[in-house]
N, C-alpha and C positions, 0 to 999 in steps of 0.2 A: 122296580123300574119296568117291568113287561106288565104286570096286573094293574099298576096304578100309575101309568108313566106321566101325567100330567103333577100328583098327587109331589110324586119322585121329586120330578124337575123346581118344584116349589123350595124343596131342603136345598139345593144345590146350586151355589154362585160359581161360576167360571170362568175366570181371566186369562185368554189364551196368550200364547207365547207372538211378538210380533204387533200388539197394541193397534187393532183392527178396529177403527173408531168411526164416526160420520165426521170429520173433520170443518165441515160448514155447519153444523151446529154449536151452540154456546157450551161450557161444560153442563150448565146449570139444565138446557133445553135437552142434552144428552139424556143424563140423571132421571130426567122427567119423563123421557121417552119410554127410557128402559124399565121406569114405574107402571108405564101404560101397559105394555107389554107384556110383562108380570104382573097385570092385574091386581097391583097394590089400591088396597082401600080408597076412595075419594076422598071421605072424609077425616083419613089420617095423612093423607098422598103427601099433600104440602111439609106438612112437618116432618115427616120422614126422610121426604128428599133434602130438607134441609140441615137433619140431623147427620145425612149420612155426608153430606161435603164437606159440616163440620169435621167428621171425624175423620177423612182422609185428605184433609188440610187444602180443602179446595176453596174456600172463603173467599179467598184475596184475589181470586183468578175466576171466578163461577160464571161471569159474563163476558169472557173473550172466549173467542174464536178456539177452537182444538187446535185448527192448524196452526194458530201460533205461540203454540206453549212448547215448552222443554218437553225431553223425553220424559223425564222423569217426572213432570206435570199431567203428562198423555199416561205414565203408568198407572197413575191416581186415578187418572178418571176412570181408566178401565175398572181398576179396583172396585172404584163406588158401584162401577156398571154389577159389580159380582155379587158388591152387597145390598143393591137392590130387592126387597121381598125380604131381607133379613133371613138366609138359609142358612140351618144347622152348620151346611158342610159348605169349604170353599175349595175351590183346586185352582191352584196358581199355580204357571207354567213357565218357568226361566222369569222369574219376576221381578228381575234386578240384569237382564241381559241386556249391555248396551248403555248403562247410566256409570255416572261420574263417580268417585269415592263420595261424596258427598250426597248425592241422592242415594245412592246402596244403602248406607248407614238409615236414612229418613226410611226407606223402604221396608229394611228389616226389623226397625223399630216399631213401622206400623204392624208389621204382618206379626213380631210376638205380642203386641197390645190386643189383635182381632184377634191373638189362641185363647186368647182369658176368655171368652164368649162365644167362640164358632170351634169346629174341627177344622183345620186347616191341614190339606193335602198339597204340598208344595213338591213341584219336578224340577231339580236342579241339577246341573253336572259340576258347581261350584262348591266342592266337598268342606271347604272352611265355614261355608255360610251355613250351610245343611248343620254340620257341627253345633254352632251358634244357635240357631233359631228351633229345630228340632226336636224332638222327646222322643221319639223313635223314628227309625231308618228302616227302609225297606230295597235290598241292594238287587238290581233285574241287569243280566247278564244275557244276553240273547234271547230275550222274551222267558226267561226262566229267572223265577224269585232264588237268589241264593242267600240272601241271609233277610232277618225280620228281627231288630233287636235297638239299643238306645244306642246313641253313638258313643258311649262311654264306654257299655261292654263290648263291643264291636272292635273297639282299639283295644286291649285288653286281652279278647279272646286271641290277638295274631302276635302279641306281645310275644318274642321269641326267647328273648333275655333280659338279664337286670343290668344294664347298661349306663355309665358314667362318665360324661365327656367332662375333660381335665386339661386347662390352659395354663400352664406353669414356662417357671422362667428354673431352667437346670444346667449350667452351665458342665456342672462335672458329669453329666449324666449319670444320676442317681437313682434316676426312674427304672433302670432296667432293675435291681435290686429290690426293689420295694415289691414284688411280688411273693420273694421268701419271706418279707415281712410278715404280712397279712395275708394268713391262712384261706380264707373265705376269697381272695381273687383270683376267679378263674383263669383269665386271661388278660393281658396289656399289650395293647396295639397304640404306635404314631399313627394318629392320625394325619397331620398335616405341620410342617414346620413355618411360621411364621416370618413374618419380615424382621419384623421386631427383635428375633431372636427367641420368643418363645415359642412353647410345642404344645400342641393339642395330643392329649391319649386318651384312649377310649378304653376304660378298667371295666372288664363284667367279673360281676360276682356270681358267686355261686347261691344258687335257688334263692329266694325274694329278699336275701338279706341288703338293708341300706349300708352301706359302706361310708357314706359319706364324712362323718362324725371321726371313723378310724383313718381312713385317708387324711383326713384335715394334718391329726394329730401325729399321723404317720411324716407327712412333709416335712412336717414344725421342724419335727426331730432331725430332721437331712437336712434343713437349712435349705428347702425348694419349694420356690416363693408360689403362692398360688392367683393367678389371676382371674379364673373360673373356674365353678364346677357346678355342674347340672345333671339332673337325671335325664339318657336320652327319651321323649317319650314317644308313643306313636301316635300320629294322625288318623284320621277319617281317612286321609287319601292314603297311606301304608295298608290302611284295613283294607280299602277297598281293592287296591290293586292284587294282595294276596289271597284275596278271598276269588277274585277275577280267576287269577292263575291258577287256584285250585279245584275250582270249578271247570277250568277247560281240560287242565289233566285229568279230570277225574271224566 
């Protein structure tokens, strides 16, 4: 960036948060203007502009004024501007903020598609989005990098126990004795009692043992009806909070 700034900037496409666009231009005029600023070769400019408009799903609105577009389409126009010049790196700042669920799904799909041919650096506070789209995560707290890894590895790193959620119908309260019958259970806790009379328990297993088959068989013997059984998953949100808390304590 310091030695060859112009050359470096050609390799970077930036989509800022807040979608700052020239609203008096049509979609095609804006993308053309961006192509002129980025000095896209005149011989291929028209063809490349059309390709970007189609790639970002703007073909049907290319003649409309940007001011008359929905927020979702404005995000696409901003992304089209970032794509002009075919940069190797795309930097997208909060690309789905303010969108409705349908628009969010469409923009995420577009980002995934762009990720096949570009390096995409995505800034987002929506961690479910990050885990769906990204294959590497950088967590920053107070200006310092506190973790770099895949979403899956970050989730696994902060998993403190091996727990299973079980919702059962147990009128005779036999769940209290299950821990005595399954030696690999470390702890059983009642999480909640439901209006339909069922109860949800958290069963914590020792080590990495998967107790689901054993629990299923043992509860059947005791005539305890299982309504639901699932492993307690750690989300990227859980990982983020634990890493932030750990960093602040340190």
